[in-house]
N, C-alpha and C positions, 0 to 999 in steps of 0.2 A: 648416685642413688639409682638403683635399679629395681625392678618387681618382672617379675615373671608375666603378673596378672593385672593388679589394677594398682594406683598411688592416687591417695588422696593427700593434700596438703592443706590444714585449715588453721586459722587464729581468730582469737575474739575482736582483735582489733587490726594491725595492719600486717601485710605481707609484702616485703621488697625483695626483688631480683634485681641485682647490681653486677654487669661484667665491665672491665676495664678495656676491652677490645669488643669482640663480638658476642652476642648474643642469639641463637637457634632456636627455633621452635617447630616442632615437624610434626604432623600427624598423618597415619597414614587413613583415616577418614576424615573425620570432619573436625572445625574447631571452631568452638561457640566461647560467646563472652556474655554474659547478663549482668546490666551495669543497672544500677539504682537510679543514679543522679546525671553524669556527663561520661563522656568518653574525650579523649584529647590525643593527638598525634601529632610531634612536634620533630621537624627535621633541620637542622643547624646549617648543612650546607651541601651535601650533595643529591637532594631532591628525593621525591617519594612515586612508587610505581603501584598501581595496583592492575593485574591484570588477572582476564579470567581466558583460561584457553579455549575452555567450551563454555555455553551458556551466558545467561545474560549478567549483566551487572546492575543492578535496581538499587538508587537512591531515593528515599522518601523522607518527607518531614510529614507526619500525619496531623499535626495541627499549628505548624507555624511556617516559615518561608526556609529556602534553600538559596544561601546567599555563596556566588562563586566569583572570586575576585584574585586579577591577576595586574600585576605591576606594568607588562609590556602588550601581550596577547593573549587570546582565547582563541585556541583550533582545533575546529570538529571538523572531521571527514568520514564519511559513509557514502552508500549509495544513496541514500533518500534520509535527508534530516526532517522531522515535523516539531513543530513549536506550535503548541495549542494551548487555549486556555478558556474557563468557561465564561469570560467577562470580556477581559480586553489584553490585549498583547501590543506593547509598545517596546520599537527599536528606535536609540537616538545615537548619535555622535556628531560631534564637533557644533551641536546645537539644531541639527536638523532631523527631524523625526517624522516617522510613519506610525501610525496607532492604528489598529485593527480593533473591533468593537460589534456590537448588535448595530449601532447607530451608524455603523458605514467605516469607511476607510479615510484615513484625515493624514495629510502630507503637510510640512512646516518648511520651513528653509529661509535661511535670511538670503541666501545665493542662488545661483541659476537651478534651474531645475531641468535635465535635458531626459528624453526615456528614445530608445534607440530600438528598432525591431522591424524586421520585413514589411510586416502589416500592422496595422491597428485596428481592432475592432470593436464598437462600442454595442453591447446587445441589451437582452432584457435584463430583469435583476434573477440573482441565482445566490445561493449559498451553501456553504457546507458545515453541517455541525460537528466540531472539533472531537468533542465526545462520541458521537454516534459512527464518524471515519474509525476512531480510535477503535471503536468497538467490534467494527466489521473487518478491522485489520486481525483482530486478534482472533476472531471465527471460533470464538466458544459456542461449541452445540447447543442447540436448542430446538424447540418441540417442531417447529415449522424451520424451512431454508428453501432456499432458490437458490438454481446457478444457470448462468447462460453458457449457453456451447452455441459458438457460430462458424456456420461453414467456411471451409478454408479458400473458398473462391473469393471473400472479402478479404482476406488477408494475405493467403500465399499467393502474391501475383506474379505474372510472368517477369518483373522487372526485379523479383525478390519479395522477400518477408516486412511485410509493413507492423509497426506498432499500432495495435488498436486500442484507445482509449475508453472506457466505459463508464457509465454511472446508474445504479439505480436510483429511481424517483418514485416519490410516493404520491398518493392522490392528490396532496396539496401541493405540490411541486417542489417538496424538498428532499436533498442528496442524501439518499439512506447509505451510502459507500461508493468511492469510486476506486477504479485502478486502471491495470493494462492488463490484457487477453495474456494469458502463458503460453506456452510453446505448442498446445494442444489445441488454442482456440477458446479456452475457457475461461471465465470470470471467475474469480473468489466465489465462494458460497456466502449468501446472505440468511444470517439465521434471524428468527424472530419468534418473541415468546407466542405468539398470535399469528393466525392466519391472517396477511397483509395482503393485498394487491401491489404489485410495482410494476412501472413502466421501464425501460431500458432503452438509455441513448447510447449509441456508437460514433465515435470519431473515426472512419476508416483511412482517414487520410489528412491529418494535423490540421481538420478544420477546411480544407482546401475542396472545392467539387471537380470532379474531372470523370472522363468517361473511362470504364473499366471494360476491355477488351479481352474475351477469352478467345481460344480455340475454335473456330468455327467449326459448325457439323453441317456439311451441306443438307443432309437427309432431313433434317428438321425443317420445317416449312417458316420460313421469315421474310421480311422487307429484302430485296435484293440490296448487297452491299452494307445492311448493317448489323451490327454487332451482335451475337448471340450468348447468352448466358446459360450455361448447364449445369444443376447442382442434384447431386446425389448424396442423398443422408444417410449417414451410417446405419444410423436407426428407424429407417425406414420397413415398413411390412413388404414381406416376400411375397407380394400381391401381383400377378400378371397385368398388363395393360388390356383394358377393354377396349374393343372397336367401337367406334362410333356407326354413326347410321353410314356413314360415307366409306365403308370398309374398302371400294376397291381404289380409294385414293389415298387410303393410309399409306404413309410410310414404311418400310420396314424399319422398325424399331428393334429386332429381338437381339441384334448384337450389343445392344446400349443397355447397361444397366439403368435402366429409369422404370421407377415402379409408383404406383399411386401411394 
């Protein structure tokens, strides 16, 4: 059955398509299925695949649950995997479990508990709203926005480029969004519906403190033997340096791009 334009098949009760071997459905545009009650797909032997060559795959249950069951194992591989819940997340295996909720983090096991790390740090309380973080990563444009741009002197060092972690913090010290600076030293943009002050926390060395030394410029007065940091911001105003009262002692900085 062929048609140069449209084909419509309708029945007052049932319609069945049956093939002894293969059944192929192809569409040059989109494939729609509107179902009033339920949809079931069953494969007896060779497995099932759902592949998107481009774009996302969204699976949503708007009023009930999503259940994923495997007899052997479930494997997820990605650059980043986010598991979030508004109330509680519980991960369990073999009787041991970890529970995440607003009340805190609870670990439980009948066996041994071992934690391996190069360093252990226990600091003050801090939380991140999973819903807020998801909204931050979606970056849906809103009326107001903020973005952090960090001078390369803090992340492009002589020993190489460092990954810099950042957090936007509200006045109540809650995390509005977190991530890593991009290749230009910029954060993702924080969008808000209203004007909202925010502080920024930077981790330029994976939580470790160390002295950062850059190339020394001898013409700039500094303590002998001390490191010198020179910042030149790309968005500065092209205004010349105004000499102070001690003009005779001012170094010649005309060959350096250092402006007010």
